N, C-alpha and C positions, 0 to 999 in steps of 0.2 A: 880187471876192471881195478882189484886191489892195491896197484902199482899205481893206480891214480890217487888212490886214496891214502897213501900211505906219506904219512906228514911225517913219519921219523926220518924218512930221505933229506938230507939239507937242499937240495937240488929242488924237492918237488917243494920247500918250505918256499924256498927264493921264489919261484914260478907262482904262488898262490899267494905270496905279500906282495909282488909285482901287480898283478891282476886287483891284489886289493885296493893298493894303493890310484892306480888306472882308474876303476869304478868310483872311486872315491873324487877324486880331482874330478872324472868328467861328470860326475853328480852333482856338483860344486859348480863347474864351469857352466854346463847349459841347467842349474837348479832342479834340477828332477832328485828327488828322494828317493827314486824307485829302485835305483841304483843301489846306492846301499842297502837298501831293502832287500831285494834280492841275495845281495852278499850277507846277510844277516841269514834269509831263505839258504842258502849253502851253506852257514853254518852250522846252521843247526841237522841240516840232513850228514853232514860230516859228522857229527858229535852224535848222531843214532847211528850212524853204522858204525863207528871205532868202537862204540859200545858194545853192540852187537857179535862186534870182531873177539872182543872183549871176553864175552859170555864164553865162548867155541873154544879159548887159547887153553894150550895145558902147558906149553912150553914156559918155561919163566922168562927164555928171550921173543917169546912174541910176547909175553904180559908185557914187559917193561917197553916193549915198541907201543904195544896198545897203550901204555899211559903216558908217553912221549905224545904221541899223536890226539888224544883229549884233551893235553894239558896246552898245547897248537890251536885243538881247536876253540877252547875253552878263550884265549887267546884271542884268536881273531873274530869269536863271536864278540866279546865286551869290548873291542875296537870299534868292528863294525853296525853294531847299535850305537854307540857314542857316537859315529860319524854318519849314521842315520837320523838320530837326535840331531846333532849341530846341522844339518842340510835341510831337515824340516821347520827349524829354527830360523833358517834364512830366507828358505819359499815362503815359509806365512807372512814375515815379515816385507816381503817385497811385493805381495800379492792381497796383503792386508786382511788375513786369513787368522783364525785360529789355530794356533799350533797345539799338534798331538797331546803333547806333555813339554809343559816349561817347569819341571822343575828342576835343570841345572841351569837355567839363568844367570843365579851368581856364578857358575864356571864359566858363561859365555860371557860374562860381563870382565872379566877378568881376562882378557883375550884380547 
């Protein structure tokens, strides 16, 4: 299972990126904010698992790979959270509901 969670491997990073982009596009197309929300939860799980692996790492190679994995996890978490807020804003405007957070309205207005 550690092979699938190793985001220091470029092929795994490409695979995770493709999956994340597909989930964001599907969430926007079907106007469902659950898909990017699931991506946020998955990013948090990856972040927790890599931080636990860093705790048990003893070799410098394992530590540097763990830092690479953690940095990718933080980037994926940030992008998926912004995508969640974006799609939640789209859904709330379409259904005339109150959005979860409208703190980034200045950002959405520029797009």
